[in-house]
C-alpha positions as CSV (number, residue, x, y, z in Angstrom):
1,K,-17.1,17.7,-4.9
2,Q,-13.7,16.2,-5.5
3,N,-10.9,17.7,-3.4
4,A,-13.4,19.8,-1.4
5,G,-11.9,21.7,1.4
6,F,-13.1,22.4,4.9
7,G,-11.7,24.2,7.9
8,S,-12.4,25.4,11.4
9,Y,-10.4,28.1,13.1
10,S,-11.0,29.8,16.4
11,L,-9.3,32.3,18.7
12,S,-10.4,32.3,22.4
13,F,-9.7,34.5,25.4
14,T,-11.2,34.8,28.9
15,K,-12.0,38.0,30.8
16,Y,-13.8,38.3,34.1
17,N,-14.7,34.5,34.0
18,V,-16.4,35.0,30.5
19,E,-14.9,33.1,27.6
20,Y,-15.0,34.7,24.2
21,S,-14.3,32.5,21.1
22,I,-14.1,34.0,17.7
23,F,-14.7,31.4,15.0
24,Q,-14.5,30.9,11.3
25,E,-15.7,27.6,9.7
26,W,-16.3,26.5,6.1
27,N,-17.1,23.4,4.1
28,D,-16.7,23.6,0.3
29,E,-18.6,20.4,-0.3
30,S,-21.8,21.7,1.4
31,E,-21.0,25.4,0.6
32,E,-21.4,26.3,4.3
33,Y,-19.6,29.2,5.8
34,S,-19.9,30.8,9.2
35,I,-18.1,33.4,11.3
36,G,-19.0,34.8,14.7
37,V,-18.3,34.9,18.4
38,V,-19.4,32.5,21.1
39,I,-19.7,33.9,24.6
40,S,-19.6,31.4,27.4
41,V,-20.3,31.8,31.1
42,E,-20.0,28.7,33.3
43,G,-23.4,27.4,34.3
44,K,-25.3,29.5,31.7
45,K,-26.4,29.0,28.1
46,N,-23.8,30.0,25.4
47,I,-24.6,33.1,23.4
48,V,-23.7,32.9,19.7
49,L,-23.3,36.1,17.7
50,N,-23.3,35.1,14.1
51,G,-21.3,37.3,11.7
52,I,-22.2,38.3,8.2
53,K,-19.7,37.0,5.6
54,K,-19.9,40.2,3.5
55,S,-18.8,42.3,6.6
56,Q,-15.8,40.1,7.4
57,E,-12.4,41.8,7.3
58,G,-9.3,39.5,7.4
59,S,-9.3,35.9,8.3
60,L,-8.3,33.6,11.1
61,I,-6.5,31.5,8.6
62,L,-3.7,34.1,8.6
63,L,-2.9,33.0,12.1
64,E,-2.2,29.4,11.2
65,D,1.6,29.8,10.9
66,E,2.0,32.7,13.3
67,N,2.1,30.7,16.6
68,K,5.9,31.4,16.9
69,Y,5.0,35.1,17.1
70,I,1.9,34.9,19.4
71,Q,2.7,34.6,23.1
72,N,0.4,33.1,25.6
73,D,0.8,35.2,28.8
74,F,-1.7,33.0,30.8
75,E,1.0,31.3,32.9
76,K,2.6,34.7,33.7
77,N,-0.7,36.0,35.1
78,I,-1.4,33.0,37.4
79,E,1.3,34.0,39.9
C-alpha cells in the first residue's frame, strides 16, 4: 500500500521488581494490529496478555505529545 502507516507505542512501569509494559502496535500495510500487556520478571519467561481490539478504550497515541505533562518520579524515589 502506498503511504501505509505503522506505529508502536508502549507505557511501562515497575512494581515489586515486576515490569509491566502496555503496548499498542499496528501496520497498515500488513493490516496487523495488536494491543496488550507484557509482564516481565528478571530470570523468568515474559508473560504476554494479548488484548482484544474491540474491547480497547482510548489509545496510547494520545500520549505522544503529552510528555510535558507526564512526570517521571523515578529519580525522586531512589533517595
